[in-house]
Structure formats: C-alpha cells, structure tokens
N, C-alpha and C positions, 0 to 999 in steps of 0.2 A: 504494500500500500504506500503510495506517495505521500510524504510528509507535507503538511500544509503550514504556511507561515503567515503571520499577520492576521490571525483569526481569533485572537483573544475575545472572549465573550463580554462585550460591554453592553449588550442588549440593544444594539442599534437596529433601527428599522431599515427598510430597503432604501428610502430616500437619504437617510443619514449615511448609509454605506456608500451610496453613489457620490455623495458630497465629499466624504472623506477620501475616497479613491481619486476624485478629481483634484482635490487640494494637494494630496501627496504627489500626484503626477505633475502638477503644474508648478509646485513650489520649488524655490531654490533652497536646498537643504544642506546644512553644514553640521557635521559631527566634530565638535571642537577638540575632542580627544578620542581618536578612532583606533581601535585595536584590530580592525577588520582589513579586508572585507569578508574573509572566510572565517569559519570556526572549526571546531574539532571534527565536524563531519567531512571536511576536506582531506583529512589524513587517512590514507589507505594503509594496507598491511605493509607495503614496501617502505613507506615513509616512517611508520612506527618502528619497523625493524632497524632501519638505518640509525634512528635516534637512540634506540635502546643499545645498539652496538657501540655507538659513540660514547654513551655514558659508561658502559661496562669497560671500555678501553681506557678512557681518560679519568673517570671518577670526578669529572669536573661538572658540577651542577650548573654553574652559570653559563659555561660554554654551550652545554647541551640545550639549556633553556633558550639561549640566544639563537642557536641553530634551528631550534624548533619554530621560533617566531619568523625566521627567514625562509623556512622550507617551502611554504606554499608559493611565495613570490619567486623564489629561484626556480621552482618547477614551472611556474607560468612563463618565466622568461626563457625557459628551455622549450616552450611550446607543448608542455605536458600537463597543464592544469587549466582548463577553460573556466573553472569555477571562480577564479579570482575576478574576472570581468563579469561573469554571469551573476555572481552573488552581489557584486557592487551595483550592477544594473537593477537587480531585483529589490535591493534595499531602498532605492530611490535617492540615495545620498549623492549630492552634487560634489561636495568637498569633504575630504577627511585627511587626517594627519599622515605624514610620512616622517616618522620619528628618527632623530639622530642622537648620537651620544657625544655630549660636550665633555669628553674625558680630559683629565690632566695630561694624559699622554698624547702627544701630537699625532703619532701614527694611528692611534685608535680613532681620534676625531676625523682624520682624513679618510680613513677606511670607511667609517660610518657614513660620511657625506657622499663618498664615491658610490656606495651601495644604493643609496637613495637616488643619486643622479642616474644610475643605470636604469632605474625604473622609468624615469622620465624619458630616457633615451630609447628604451625598448618598446614601451607601450604607446602606440599612436593615440590612444584615447585618454591618456593621462597628461594633464597640463600642470606645470609648476605654478603654484599660486604665489606670485611675487607681489601682486596688487589685488585690490578688490575686483578690478576689471577682469582679471584672469578667472576668478570664480564665476562672474557673470557670463563670461564667454563660454565656459564649460557648460553652464546651464543652458545657454541659448543653442549650443551645437550638439547637445546630447552626450558630451564627453564627461570626464570627471576631473576634478582638481585635487592636487596634493599640497597641503600646507606643511612646509618643512618646519618642524618644531623640536624642541628638546625639553625633557621633563625636569632637568636639573642643571644649574650652573655650578659645576663642581668646584670645591676647594681642594687643596690650599692654593691653587694657582690664582694669581692676581694679575692676569694678563688681558687687559681690555683690547689689545691688538688681536687676540684670538677671537674676540667677539666681533670685531670688524671683519676679520677673515670669514667667519661663519656667515655674517650677513651677505658678503659678496658671493658666498656659495649657496645662498638661498634661504638662510634661516630667517623666519618671520615671527616666531613666538618662542619665548623661553621662560620656563618656570624658575623662580629664584632659588628654591631649594626643595629637596624631596624628604620630608619628614624630619630629618636631622638638622643639627646646627652645622653651618659651614662658615667660611670667611665672609659670605654674603649676608646671611641672616639665619633665622631660626625656623625650623619646620614645625608642623602641627603636632607631632608626637613626642617632642622633647620635654624634659622635666621642667624646663623654665622657658620663658619667652622674652628675650632681650630686644627683639625687633631687629631692624637693619643695622649692620655695621657701617662704619665710614666707607669701606670699600663697597658695601651693598648700595649705599646711596649713590656712589660714583657709577656703579653698574646700571642702576635704574636710569640715571641721567644719560649714560652712554647709549642705552637702548632707545631712549627717546630721540636722541640725535640721529641714530642710525635708522630708525624706523622698524624696531623690533617690539612686538607686543609683550608687555610685562605680565607674566602669569603667576598667580598666587594659589594655584590649586591645592598643593600639599603644604602650604606655608602657614606658619603660626599666626595667632591673632595680632600681636603687636607688629610683626613683620608685614602683615597684610595692610594694617592701618598706616604704617610708615610708608609703604610703597605708594599707597593712595595719596598721602600727603606730599611726597617728594615728586611723584611723576607729573609731568606736564601734559601727558597723553592718557587716554583711557587705559585702565588697568583691568585685567580679567581674572576670574577664577575659572579656568577652562573646564574643570571636572570636579565637582564638589556636591554638597547637599546642604540642607538647612538644619542647623541645630535646633531651631524652634519646632521642627517636626520630629526629629530623632536626634538625641543628644550624643553625637559621636565626634571624636577628635578630628575626623576628616571633613566635618561639616563646617559651615560658616555661621557665626553669630549674627543676630539682626544688625548689630553695629557694623560688622564687616560688610554685610550685604548692602547697607545704605552707603557706606564709604565707597565701595566699588561702583555703585550706581552714580554717585556724585561725580566721579571721574568721567562718566560717560561709558563705563565698561559694561561687561556682561558677566553673568554667573551661569556656567554650564552645569546642568544637572546630570548626574551619573545614572547608569542602570546597574550599579554594583549593589546587590541585595543587602549585604551586611553594613552598608553605609546609609541605607534607606529605612530600615526597620529591624525589629528584633525577631528572633525565632528562625526555624529552618525553612519556613515557607513565607516568602515575601513576593508579592505580585507587582505587576507594572502599575497598579493603582497607587502603590506607595510612591513610585517615581512621579506620577502625576500630582500627588499631594504636595510634593516638594516644589514642583513647577508652580502650582497655584499659590503656595505660600510665598515664594520668592517674588512672584508677580505682585502680591498684595503688599509686601514689605518694601521692595526696591522699585517696583513699577514694571509693567509688562515689556517696556522697551529694553529691559536689562536682563531678561531671561533667555537662556539658550540651552543647547543640548551638548553634553560632552560625555558620551556613554561610558567609555573606559572598560566596558565589559559586554559580552564575554571575551576572554582571551582566546586567541585562535589556536588553541593547543588541545591535544587529546587529554582525556581525563587522567590518564596515568601520569602525564607530565605535570598537570596541575597539582596532583596529590604528592608526587614524589619530589618534584623540583620547586614549584612555586610556593608551596606551603612553607618549606624551610627558608626560602628567599625572603618571605615576608619579615621574618625576624631580623635578617641581615640588613634590611632596608629601613629599619626604624620602627616597624610596627610592634606593638606590645601585646602580651596575652589578653589584657583587658579590652583590646580593640576587637577581639572575637572574629577574626577573619577565617573563612572556610573556603579554600581555593576552588573547590568543586561545586560550591553552591550556585544555583541558577536563579535568575529572576524570572518568575513565572510570567510568561507573556513576552519575554525578551531573551531568548536562548540562542539567537542567531541574528546576524545583521539583516536577514530577510524578514525579521519581525519588526523592522523599523516602522512600517505603516501602522503598527499598533499605537504608537505615540500620537500620530495624527488622529486615528480613530478614537482614542481615549479623550483627546481634547474636544473633538466633536461631541462625544457623549456627554461631556461636562458643560456643553453650551457655549463654548468659546466661539468668537467670531472668526470669519475667514482671515481678516486682517491681522488679528492678534496671533492666530495659529501660524501664519506665514512669518511673522516677526520671530517667534520662538524657534521655528524650524530652521531659520537661516539668516533672515534679513537683519536681525539685531547684530549678529557677528560680522556680517559684511559691512555694516555701518562702522563698526569699530575698526575693522581692517583698513577701510578707506581712510579713516581719520589718522591711523598710525603709519600705514605703509603706502598710502596713495591709492 
C-alpha cells in the first residue's frame, strides 16, 4: 500500500481542502532550517550497509553521522537517487537550507563550502539564494533555492576575515552559537547566560556590514537580547519555539520574541516534538499552537517556519549516533531529547502541506498563511542581503 503524506486529520471539508491545496501550491514557501528534502525512507539496504560498515571500521560516531547526512545528496549527484528532487517537489518548499560548517579548521570550512557548491553546480533546478530575488525567481520558475547557512560561529577562533570569506562563498545566515558558550556568546543550555562578548558584538556588526542574517536559534536569553540591541538589521531565530506554550530551554521567552520582532526579524517554529510539548506523542497541532502564540505575542509579520526535523537519517543512526551526539553538543538530561521521536503529522518533508492545512483549519486568512509560509522570511532576507 502506498504511503500517503499531508493527510493529517484536521476535519477539513472539501472546500477547505481545495483552498489549502491551492494556497500551498501557489505560495512561496521557505523552511528557514531545513534538514531535508528526504528522510529515513530514502535509505535503502545498500546505503545502510555502507554506513554500518563505516562505523564498524572507524568507530567514529561523528564521521558516520556526517556521512549519513550527505549520503542521499551524493547519491543524487551520482544520478542514483531521484527522491531528492521528487520529495522536495512534493513538499512544496521553495527554499531550504544548504548547511555549512564554520569550523576553526580552515580545510574543514573549505571542504564544507565546496560540498554545498557542488550541489548548486550539479542540480539545474537548485538556485543559490544570495538575495531575496533568487528565492522569488525559484518560485516563479518552479525551481528550488538553497540558502547557505551555518548553525554555529565556532570559537576560539576570532577571525572576522573568515566571515568575509564565507560571505563571498555564499553564506547568508549564521547562528551565533549552538547551545554552549563560545568566544561569541552564550547558548541556551549553558548554566549561566552572560550575553554577547566584545568579540560577539564585533561579529554581529560585521554580519550587518557584510549582509549576513544574524540567527539566534540555539542562543541564550541575554545573548539573544544583546544581539537584538546591537544589530542594525533584522535578527532571526531560525528554528525555535515559544516558552509560553512549552517551557523548554530551546524555546524563546515572550521578551525575546518581542525583541526579535522589534528588529524586524522572524521567529521560525520547529517541528521537533520534544521542543513543542511533553510526552511520547506530540502532534502537529502542538506546532500550530506555537505559531499562533508567537503571532499573538510578536505579530503575524514575525512568524515563520524552521522545521529542523525530521533528520534525514535511518532510525538506527538516530538511536545509535544522534542520541549520544546530543550530549556532546550541549544538551542536558533534563532537556529530554529522544532522537527517534516523531511529530505526528510531520514525519516526512512531504507532510509539509499539513502546516498549510492546519492553519486553514484554524481560520487563518490566505494573506497571513502566505506570510508565515515564506513571505515574512523573504522580507527579512531582502532587508539584510538585498
């Protein structure tokens, strides 16, 4: 039996279903933190065997994890995995991230950027999103856009020249830190929050000058507020949730939500179940609750989508590799992360229409749905990057 996606039961009638389908088809859609376009279903027996063999040979959890994330794209570039484009098409997403590693080690940075560039060189349907116009062009032509971004500005390096080099190579959004404290600032799961360092302030100003979006997704409260105060351009939280709905370290307080909105920025809501609600069963309605809450607190012009989930990895890799990596990247036992947990109603990027359908079910207008789906982020990108 063929699996069906985008069919979560919201109780929509036929007219509502037709409206939601039209909206999703016609809207410019941006996933501000995109782990797709494929998921675990794209991994066949051969791919799983190769990755298990690599882990047995190297005992290197991080390398195997990284190779797993790359595997579908590498297969697609070899002409052996049509699902990469097919699933992206089916999701309806116009623009999603192509993530790079801003490592302390120059050769790692260069290799990471080179791998992303190969995707733009190989796929004729993938446009590098250097400006907002590139995202609009992808939407108008039926192509897809890739936003080059990094989840962390790693320390201890203090080399703003590397930031300029990354911008020249296409970087257009960078997160200040990832959970932990660095020479830039403090992440959201640290034991204390000192805000931005002097170097962090210089980094934000450099990003403003270069035209790189300042991202505070995994950033602590004071660091977020400092970034909003220092930045002369819109600041975003690319993938987060609202602490007013579910009190989790990865969420943002009302104070942070309002500060981000005051800069003209956006707050992208995740589809990560354990950031949205408690318990083993969390549905897409929880994600929609966060969207509505942020719209009420910060304004509908400042809500976006940054799914960050599901990871495009088979279940055994999530359990054996990602679960231990959580602890290595600053998450704590009290954060209660379960790598294999699924958001009911969003288990695949082909489920993305459920977000549109859910907002229709809640009585949102066409105009406001279009803003959340992508127009709010495009406005921010135009303000920062042109």
